C-alpha positions as a Markdown table, in Angstrom:
| # | Residue | x | y | z |
|---|---|---|---|---|
| 1 | Met | 100.4 | 113.4 | 119.8 |
| 2 | Lys | 97.5 | 115.1 | 121.4 |
| 3 | Ile | 98.6 | 118.4 | 120.2 |
| 4 | Lys | 99.0 | 117.1 | 116.6 |
| 5 | Thr | 95.7 | 115.4 | 116.7 |
| 6 | Leu | 94.2 | 118.8 | 118.0 |
| 7 | Val | 95.7 | 120.7 | 115.4 |
| 8 | Lys | 94.6 | 118.4 | 112.5 |
| 9 | Ser | 91.0 | 118.2 | 113.9 |
| 10 | Ser | 91.0 | 121.9 | 114.1 |
| 11 | Ala | 92.2 | 122.5 | 110.4 |
| 12 | Gly | 90.0 | 119.9 | 109.2 |
| 13 | Leu | 86.9 | 121.7 | 111.0 |
| 14 | Ser | 88.1 | 125.1 | 109.5 |
| 15 | Leu | 88.2 | 123.6 | 106.1 |
| 16 | Gly | 84.9 | 122.0 | 106.5 |
| 17 | Leu | 83.4 | 125.4 | 107.6 |
| 18 | Leu | 85.0 | 127.1 | 104.6 |
| 19 | Leu | 83.7 | 124.6 | 102.2 |
| 20 | Ser | 80.3 | 124.5 | 103.9 |
| 21 | Gly | 80.2 | 128.4 | 103.6 |
| 22 | Ser | 81.1 | 128.4 | 99.9 |
| 23 | Val | 78.3 | 125.8 | 99.4 |
| 24 | Leu | 75.8 | 127.9 | 101.2 |
| 25 | Ala | 76.7 | 131.2 | 100.0 |
| 26 | Glu | 74.0 | 132.9 | 98.0 |
| 27 | Ser | 72.9 | 136.2 | 96.4 |
| 28 | Val | 69.6 | 137.7 | 97.8 |
| 29 | Met | 67.6 | 139.4 | 94.9 |
| 30 | Arg | 65.5 | 141.9 | 96.7 |
| 31 | Val | 62.2 | 142.6 | 94.7 |
| 32 | Ala | 59.8 | 145.5 | 95.6 |
| 33 | Ser | 56.1 | 145.0 | 95.3 |
| 34 | Trp | 53.1 | 147.3 | 95.9 |
| 35 | Leu | 50.1 | 145.2 | 95.7 |
| 36 | Pro | 49.1 | 142.9 | 98.4 |
| 37 | Pro | 50.8 | 139.5 | 99.0 |
| 38 | Thr | 47.8 | 137.6 | 98.0 |
| 39 | His | 47.5 | 139.4 | 94.7 |
| 40 | Pro | 48.2 | 137.0 | 91.6 |
| 41 | Gln | 51.2 | 139.2 | 90.6 |
| 42 | Asn | 53.0 | 138.4 | 94.1 |
| 43 | Ala | 51.2 | 135.1 | 95.0 |
| 44 | Ile | 51.9 | 133.5 | 91.5 |
| 45 | Val | 54.1 | 135.7 | 89.2 |
| 46 | Leu | 57.0 | 136.8 | 91.3 |
| 47 | Thr | 56.9 | 133.7 | 93.6 |
| 48 | Thr | 56.9 | 131.5 | 90.3 |
| 49 | Trp | 59.8 | 133.6 | 88.8 |
| 50 | Gly | 61.7 | 133.2 | 92.3 |
| 51 | Lys | 61.4 | 129.5 | 91.9 |
| 52 | Trp | 62.5 | 129.5 | 88.4 |
| 53 | Ile | 65.6 | 131.7 | 89.5 |
| 54 | Asp | 66.4 | 129.4 | 92.4 |
| 55 | Glu | 66.4 | 126.4 | 90.2 |
| 56 | Ala | 68.4 | 127.9 | 87.3 |
| 57 | Thr | 71.1 | 129.3 | 89.5 |
| 58 | Gln | 71.0 | 126.0 | 91.6 |
| 59 | Gly | 70.2 | 127.9 | 94.7 |
| 60 | Arg | 72.7 | 130.5 | 94.4 |
| 61 | Val | 70.3 | 133.3 | 94.0 |
| 62 | Lys | 67.2 | 133.7 | 96.1 |
| 63 | Met | 64.4 | 136.1 | 95.7 |
| 64 | Lys | 63.0 | 138.2 | 98.6 |
| 65 | Ile | 59.7 | 140.1 | 98.0 |
| 66 | Glu | 59.6 | 143.3 | 99.9 |
| 67 | Tyr | 56.3 | 145.3 | 100.5 |
| 68 | Gly | 55.1 | 148.7 | 101.4 |
| 69 | Met | 58.1 | 150.6 | 99.7 |
| 70 | Gly | 56.0 | 153.3 | 98.3 |
| 71 | His | 53.9 | 154.5 | 95.4 |
| 72 | Pro | 54.2 | 152.1 | 92.3 |
| 73 | Lys | 55.7 | 155.1 | 90.2 |
| 74 | Thr | 58.6 | 155.2 | 92.6 |
| 75 | Met | 59.5 | 151.5 | 91.9 |
| 76 | Phe | 61.5 | 152.5 | 88.7 |
| 77 | Asp | 63.7 | 155.0 | 90.8 |
| 78 | Leu | 64.2 | 152.5 | 93.6 |
| 79 | Val | 65.7 | 149.9 | 91.2 |
| 80 | Glu | 67.7 | 152.5 | 89.3 |
| 81 | Asp | 69.1 | 153.8 | 92.6 |
| 82 | Asn | 70.2 | 150.4 | 93.9 |
| 83 | Val | 67.5 | 150.5 | 96.6 |
| 84 | Val | 66.3 | 147.2 | 95.4 |
| 85 | Asp | 67.4 | 144.8 | 92.9 |
| 86 | Ala | 64.2 | 144.5 | 90.8 |
| 87 | Ser | 60.7 | 145.6 | 90.9 |
| 88 | Trp | 57.5 | 145.9 | 88.5 |
| 89 | Ser | 55.3 | 148.9 | 87.8 |
| 90 | Val | 52.8 | 150.5 | 85.5 |
| 91 | His | 54.1 | 152.7 | 82.5 |
| 92 | Gly | 51.2 | 155.0 | 82.7 |
| 93 | Tyr | 52.4 | 156.3 | 85.9 |
| 94 | Ile | 55.3 | 157.9 | 84.1 |
| 95 | Pro | 53.6 | 159.1 | 80.8 |
| 96 | Gly | 56.4 | 161.5 | 79.7 |
| 97 | Arg | 59.0 | 158.6 | 79.8 |
| 98 | Phe | 56.8 | 155.8 | 78.5 |
| 99 | Lys | 54.9 | 156.5 | 75.3 |
| 100 | Leu | 55.3 | 153.4 | 72.8 |
| 101 | Thr | 54.1 | 151.1 | 75.6 |
| 102 | Glu | 50.5 | 152.8 | 75.1 |
| 103 | Ser | 50.2 | 150.7 | 71.9 |
| 104 | Val | 49.0 | 147.6 | 73.8 |
| 105 | Glu | 46.7 | 149.6 | 75.9 |
| 106 | Leu | 44.6 | 151.0 | 73.0 |
| 107 | Pro | 40.9 | 150.0 | 72.8 |
| 108 | Asn | 39.9 | 147.1 | 70.7 |
| 109 | Leu | 42.7 | 144.9 | 71.1 |
| 110 | Asn | 40.3 | 142.1 | 71.6 |
| 111 | Ala | 42.7 | 139.6 | 73.5 |
| 112 | Asn | 43.4 | 138.0 | 77.0 |
| 113 | Ala | 46.2 | 139.2 | 79.0 |
| 114 | Glu | 48.5 | 136.3 | 78.2 |
| 115 | Ala | 48.1 | 136.9 | 74.4 |
| 116 | Ala | 48.5 | 140.7 | 74.8 |
| 117 | Ser | 51.6 | 140.2 | 77.0 |
| 118 | Val | 53.4 | 137.8 | 74.6 |
| 119 | Ala | 52.6 | 140.1 | 71.7 |
| 120 | Phe | 53.7 | 143.1 | 73.7 |
| 121 | Trp | 57.1 | 141.4 | 74.6 |
| 122 | Arg | 57.8 | 140.4 | 70.9 |
| 123 | Val | 56.9 | 143.6 | 69.3 |
| 124 | Ser | 58.8 | 145.8 | 72.0 |
| 125 | Asn | 61.8 | 143.7 | 71.2 |
| 126 | Lys | 61.5 | 144.1 | 67.4 |
| 127 | Tyr | 60.3 | 147.7 | 67.3 |
| 128 | Tyr | 60.6 | 149.6 | 70.6 |
| 129 | Lys | 63.9 | 148.5 | 72.0 |
| 130 | Gln | 65.8 | 151.0 | 70.0 |
| 131 | Ala | 63.8 | 154.0 | 71.6 |
| 132 | Asn | 65.3 | 153.0 | 74.9 |
| 133 | Glu | 62.4 | 154.1 | 77.1 |
| 134 | His | 63.5 | 151.7 | 79.9 |
| 135 | Glu | 67.2 | 153.3 | 79.9 |
| 136 | Gly | 68.9 | 152.1 | 83.0 |
| 137 | Leu | 67.1 | 149.2 | 83.6 |
| 138 | Val | 67.2 | 145.5 | 82.4 |
| 139 | Val | 63.6 | 144.6 | 81.4 |
| 140 | Ala | 62.7 | 141.1 | 82.5 |
| 141 | Ala | 59.1 | 141.1 | 81.3 |
| 142 | Leu | 56.4 | 143.1 | 79.6 |
| 143 | Phe | 52.8 | 142.3 | 80.2 |
| 144 | Thr | 49.3 | 143.7 | 80.6 |
| 145 | His | 46.5 | 143.0 | 82.8 |
| 146 | Gly | 43.1 | 141.7 | 81.7 |
| 147 | Pro | 40.5 | 144.0 | 80.0 |
| 148 | Gly | 39.6 | 147.0 | 82.0 |
| 149 | Gln | 36.1 | 147.4 | 82.7 |
| 150 | Ile | 33.8 | 149.7 | 84.8 |
| 151 | His | 33.2 | 149.4 | 88.5 |
| 152 | Leu | 30.6 | 151.7 | 90.0 |
| 153 | Ala | 29.0 | 152.6 | 93.3 |
| 154 | Glu | 25.9 | 153.4 | 91.5 |
| 155 | Pro | 24.6 | 151.8 | 88.2 |
| 156 | Ile | 24.3 | 153.3 | 84.7 |
| 157 | Asn | 22.2 | 152.7 | 81.8 |
| 158 | Ser | 24.5 | 154.4 | 79.2 |
| 159 | Leu | 28.0 | 155.8 | 78.9 |
| 160 | Ala | 26.3 | 159.2 | 78.9 |
| 161 | Asp | 25.4 | 158.5 | 82.6 |
| 162 | Met | 29.2 | 158.5 | 83.3 |
| 163 | Lys | 29.5 | 162.2 | 82.7 |
| 164 | Asn | 31.1 | 164.3 | 85.8 |
| 165 | Arg | 31.2 | 161.1 | 87.7 |
| 166 | Lys | 34.4 | 161.0 | 90.0 |
| 167 | Ile | 36.4 | 157.9 | 88.5 |
| 168 | Arg | 39.7 | 156.9 | 89.7 |
| 169 | Leu | 41.9 | 156.6 | 86.8 |
| 170 | Gly | 45.5 | 154.9 | 86.6 |
| 171 | Gly | 47.0 | 156.9 | 83.8 |
| 172 | Gly | 48.0 | 155.9 | 80.2 |
| 173 | Ile | 45.2 | 155.3 | 77.8 |
| 174 | Gln | 42.8 | 155.3 | 80.8 |
| 175 | Thr | 43.2 | 159.0 | 81.0 |
| 176 | Gln | 42.3 | 159.5 | 77.5 |
| 177 | Leu | 39.2 | 157.3 | 77.8 |
| 178 | Gly | 38.0 | 159.2 | 81.0 |
| 179 | Glu | 38.3 | 162.7 | 79.2 |
| 180 | Arg | 36.3 | 161.3 | 76.1 |
| 181 | Met | 33.6 | 160.0 | 78.7 |
| 182 | Gly | 33.6 | 163.3 | 80.5 |
| 183 | Val | 34.3 | 161.8 | 84.0 |
| 184 | Thr | 36.0 | 163.7 | 86.6 |
| 185 | Ala | 39.5 | 162.0 | 86.9 |
| 186 | Val | 40.9 | 161.1 | 90.3 |
| 187 | Gly | 44.5 | 159.8 | 90.7 |
| 188 | Ala | 45.5 | 157.2 | 93.3 |
| 189 | Pro | 47.4 | 153.9 | 93.3 |
| 190 | Ala | 45.2 | 150.8 | 93.1 |
| 191 | Pro | 45.5 | 149.6 | 96.7 |
| 192 | Lys | 43.5 | 152.9 | 97.8 |
| 193 | Val | 40.5 | 152.4 | 95.4 |
| 194 | Tyr | 38.5 | 150.2 | 98.1 |
| 195 | Glu | 39.0 | 152.9 | 100.7 |
| 196 | Met | 38.2 | 155.7 | 98.2 |
| 197 | Met | 34.9 | 154.0 | 96.9 |
| 198 | Gln | 33.9 | 153.1 | 100.7 |
| 199 | Gln | 34.1 | 156.8 | 101.8 |
| 200 | Gly | 32.6 | 158.1 | 98.5 |
| 201 | Val | 35.7 | 160.0 | 97.5 |
| 202 | Val | 35.3 | 158.2 | 93.9 |
| 203 | Asp | 32.2 | 156.9 | 92.2 |
| 204 | Gly | 34.1 | 154.2 | 90.6 |
| 205 | Val | 37.1 | 152.8 | 88.9 |
| 206 | Phe | 38.4 | 151.5 | 85.6 |
| 207 | Ile | 40.2 | 148.3 | 86.4 |
| 208 | Pro | 40.2 | 144.7 | 85.6 |
| 209 | Thr | 37.5 | 142.2 | 86.9 |
| 210 | Gly | 40.0 | 140.4 | 89.2 |
| 211 | Glu | 40.3 | 143.5 | 91.7 |
| 212 | Gln | 36.7 | 142.6 | 92.6 |
| 213 | Lys | 38.4 | 139.7 | 94.7 |
| 214 | Thr | 42.0 | 141.1 | 95.2 |
| 215 | Leu | 41.1 | 144.5 | 96.1 |
| 216 | Arg | 37.6 | 143.5 | 97.7 |
| 217 | Leu | 36.0 | 145.8 | 95.3 |
| 218 | Asn | 32.9 | 143.5 | 95.5 |
| 219 | Glu | 32.1 | 145.0 | 99.0 |
| 220 | Val | 31.9 | 148.6 | 97.5 |
| 221 | Thr | 30.5 | 147.9 | 93.9 |
| 222 | Lys | 27.0 | 148.1 | 93.0 |
| 223 | Gln | 27.5 | 147.4 | 89.3 |
| 224 | Leu | 30.2 | 145.8 | 87.0 |
| 225 | Val | 30.0 | 146.9 | 83.4 |
| 226 | Leu | 31.6 | 144.4 | 81.0 |
| 227 | Leu | 32.3 | 145.7 | 77.5 |
| 228 | Pro | 33.2 | 143.2 | 74.9 |
| 229 | Gly | 36.9 | 142.9 | 75.0 |
| 230 | Gly | 37.1 | 145.5 | 77.7 |
| 231 | Met | 37.8 | 149.2 | 77.3 |
| 232 | Tyr | 41.5 | 148.9 | 77.3 |
| 233 | Val | 44.6 | 147.0 | 79.1 |
| 234 | Met | 47.2 | 148.5 | 81.1 |
| 235 | Ser | 50.9 | 147.8 | 80.4 |
| 236 | Phe | 53.6 | 146.9 | 83.1 |
| 237 | Ser | 57.2 | 145.8 | 83.1 |
| 238 | Ile | 59.2 | 143.7 | 85.5 |
| 239 | Phe | 62.7 | 145.1 | 85.5 |
| 240 | Met | 66.1 | 144.6 | 87.1 |
| 241 | Asn | 69.1 | 146.7 | 88.1 |
| 242 | Pro | 72.0 | 146.1 | 85.8 |
| 243 | Asp | 74.4 | 146.5 | 88.5 |
| 244 | Phe | 73.0 | 143.8 | 90.4 |
| 245 | Leu | 73.0 | 141.3 | 87.4 |
| 246 | Asn | 76.6 | 142.3 | 86.5 |
| 247 | Ser | 77.7 | 141.6 | 90.2 |
| 248 | Leu | 76.6 | 137.9 | 89.6 |
| 249 | Ser | 78.4 | 135.1 | 87.7 |
| 250 | Lys | 78.0 | 135.1 | 84.2 |
| 251 | Glu | 76.4 | 131.7 | 84.6 |
| 252 | Asp | 74.0 | 133.1 | 87.1 |
| 253 | Lys | 73.1 | 136.1 | 85.1 |
| 254 | Ala | 72.5 | 134.2 | 82.1 |
| 255 | Ala | 70.2 | 131.8 | 83.9 |
| 256 | Ile | 68.0 | 134.6 | 85.3 |
| 257 | Leu | 67.6 | 136.1 | 81.8 |
| 258 | Ala | 66.8 | 132.6 | 80.4 |
| 259 | Val | 63.7 | 132.3 | 82.9 |
| 260 | Ser | 62.7 | 136.0 | 82.1 |
| 261 | Gly | 61.5 | 137.4 | 78.8 |
| 262 | Glu | 58.7 | 136.0 | 77.1 |
| 263 | Lys | 58.2 | 133.2 | 79.3 |
| 264 | Leu | 57.8 | 135.5 | 82.5 |
| 265 | Ser | 55.6 | 137.8 | 80.2 |
| 266 | Ala | 53.3 | 135.0 | 79.5 |
| 267 | Leu | 53.1 | 133.9 | 83.0 |
| 268 | Ala | 52.2 | 137.4 | 84.1 |
| 269 | Gly | 49.3 | 137.7 | 81.7 |
| 270 | Arg | 48.1 | 134.3 | 82.5 |
| 271 | Ala | 48.1 | 135.0 | 86.1 |
| 272 | Trp | 46.0 | 138.1 | 85.5 |
| 273 | Asp | 43.6 | 136.1 | 83.3 |
| 274 | Gly | 42.9 | 133.6 | 86.1 |
| 275 | Gly | 42.4 | 136.5 | 88.7 |
| 276 | Asp | 39.8 | 137.8 | 86.4 |
| 277 | Ala | 37.9 | 134.7 | 86.3 |
| 278 | Glu | 38.0 | 134.4 | 90.0 |
| 279 | Gly | 37.0 | 138.0 | 90.4 |
| 280 | Leu | 33.8 | 137.7 | 88.2 |
| 281 | Ile | 32.8 | 134.7 | 90.3 |
| 282 | Val | 33.3 | 136.6 | 93.5 |
| 283 | Ala | 31.4 | 139.7 | 92.3 |
| 284 | Lys | 28.4 | 137.5 | 91.2 |
| 285 | Asn | 28.5 | 135.6 | 94.6 |
| 286 | Ala | 28.5 | 139.0 | 96.3 |
| 287 | Gly | 25.5 | 140.1 | 94.5 |
| 288 | Val | 27.2 | 142.8 | 92.3 |
| 289 | Ser | 24.9 | 143.6 | 89.4 |
| 290 | Ile | 26.7 | 142.5 | 86.1 |
| 291 | Leu | 26.0 | 144.5 | 83.1 |
| 292 | Glu | 27.5 | 142.3 | 80.2 |
| 293 | Val | 27.4 | 144.5 | 77.3 |
| 294 | Lys | 27.2 | 142.8 | 73.9 |
| 295 | Lys | 28.5 | 143.9 | 70.7 |
| 296 | Gly | 26.0 | 146.3 | 69.0 |
| 297 | Asp | 24.3 | 147.2 | 72.4 |
| 298 | Leu | 23.8 | 150.8 | 73.1 |
| 299 | Ile | 26.8 | 151.1 | 75.4 |
| 300 | Asp | 29.1 | 149.3 | 72.8 |
| 301 | Gln | 28.0 | 151.8 | 70.2 |
| 302 | Glu | 28.6 | 154.7 | 72.5 |
| 303 | Phe | 32.0 | 153.2 | 73.2 |
| 304 | Gln | 33.0 | 152.5 | 69.7 |
| 305 | Ser | 31.8 | 156.1 | 68.7 |
| 306 | Met | 33.7 | 157.6 | 71.6 |
| 307 | Ile | 37.2 | 156.0 | 70.8 |
| 308 | Val | 37.4 | 157.0 | 67.1 |
| 309 | Gly | 40.7 | 158.6 | 66.2 |
| 310 | Met | 42.7 | 157.2 | 69.3 |
| 311 | Asp | 45.1 | 155.0 | 67.2 |
| 312 | Glu | 45.8 | 158.1 | 65.2 |
| 313 | Asp | 46.3 | 160.3 | 68.2 |
| 314 | Tyr | 48.6 | 157.7 | 69.6 |
| 315 | Leu | 50.7 | 157.4 | 66.4 |
| 316 | Glu | 51.1 | 161.2 | 66.4 |
| 317 | Arg | 52.3 | 161.2 | 70.0 |
| 318 | Val | 55.0 | 158.8 | 69.2 |
| 319 | Ser | 56.0 | 160.1 | 65.8 |
| 320 | Lys | 59.3 | 161.4 | 67.2 |
| 321 | Arg | 60.4 | 157.9 | 68.8 |
| 322 | Asp | 62.0 | 157.1 | 65.4 |
| 323 | Val | 60.2 | 153.9 | 65.1 |
| 324 | Asp | 57.7 | 152.4 | 62.7 |
| 325 | Ala | 54.8 | 152.6 | 65.3 |
| 326 | Ser | 52.1 | 151.9 | 62.8 |
| 327 | Ala | 53.7 | 148.7 | 61.6 |
| 328 | Ala | 54.4 | 147.7 | 65.3 |
| 329 | Leu | 50.7 | 148.4 | 66.3 |
| 330 | Lys | 49.3 | 146.1 | 63.4 |
| 331 | Glu | 51.7 | 143.5 | 64.3 |
| 332 | Leu | 51.1 | 143.5 | 68.0 |
| 333 | Arg | 47.4 | 143.1 | 67.3 |
| 334 | Lys | 47.8 | 140.3 | 64.7 |
| 335 | Ile | 50.0 | 138.4 | 67.1 |
| 336 | Ala | 47.7 | 138.9 | 70.2 |
| 337 | Arg | 44.5 | 138.0 | 68.3 |
| 338 | Asn | 46.1 | 134.8 | 66.8 |
| 339 | Tyr | 48.1 | 133.8 | 69.8 |
| 340 | Val | 47.6 | 130.1 | 71.2 |
| 341 | Ser | 48.9 | 129.4 | 74.6 |
| 342 | Glu | 51.2 | 126.4 | 75.2 |
| 343 | Ser | 48.4 | 124.7 | 77.3 |
| 344 | Ala | 45.9 | 125.2 | 74.4 |
| 345 | Gln | 48.4 | 123.8 | 72.0 |
| 346 | Ala | 49.0 | 120.7 | 74.1 |
| 347 | Lys | 45.3 | 120.0 | 74.4 |
| 348 | Thr | 45.0 | 120.1 | 70.6 |
| 349 | Ala | 48.0 | 117.8 | 70.3 |
| 350 | Gln | 46.2 | 115.4 | 72.7 |
| 351 | Asn | 43.2 | 115.3 | 70.7 |
């Protein structure tokens, strides 16, 4: 009797452990990131996406963000080579591969990052997908940062003063703006900018206002030049390894895709907009001189003259991509400039 009871108890325990293990079994989605953990892209965007995935898969897929895995341009390779399951990066770091993405970066978009990101996602899916620039990856989101502005160690009075200054540029449309402005371009990932400005390696950087806080540029910047609508925005993508997705159940794969796309793109843009607002406050509190350029001011006139022909140059660069790039550019700008966020729609409805 005692032996039977022992066997029965052991069997019950084994079954309990088996059931418990099946309930607790989960897939870990490893996501590589390259900016500090406190940056909105990590603290808000990836963290929120991880929560969405957790909820959508009922806890079966958990996200783990990993840092310090290399230069942002290597993130595409890390995901393609199955080193990590997902990541995000800058299209401009791989110019030969990504060309159509420059459409959203061009000057005079005149929209915030959330609007630009939603427009970028919609137009890319309608026009650019067939060009397959993200071949080997599953695109989870397409987005931009906020308007790129000029952060300087020493002030200027006009864009003519920028000539020959050493400026860190991040690729893409920034490179062309730098050439037209006559600066000496210096390449480096964004997290290195603080050190480079502190040591005098560069005289400034083209980057969004939010980095006054997240990269502590308020400590090394004397002047922040804010052009109307900014000079450009930079395009990014969040991408996943298809093998990782296919290793999941159809239900979980569908759940992850359902909380990605335009929803995730809008979140990413919105987080950058919030970061820019905080960055401007930090800059002002730190005593950084803010040169807020108005439309028609000398610097605005210089800038508008400087960028003449950039749209046409872009359309020529992508002419072999076999897409209607001209129509896509027009539609992208129309969507971005007329975009109304869900929160704004809700406020309007309440009123």
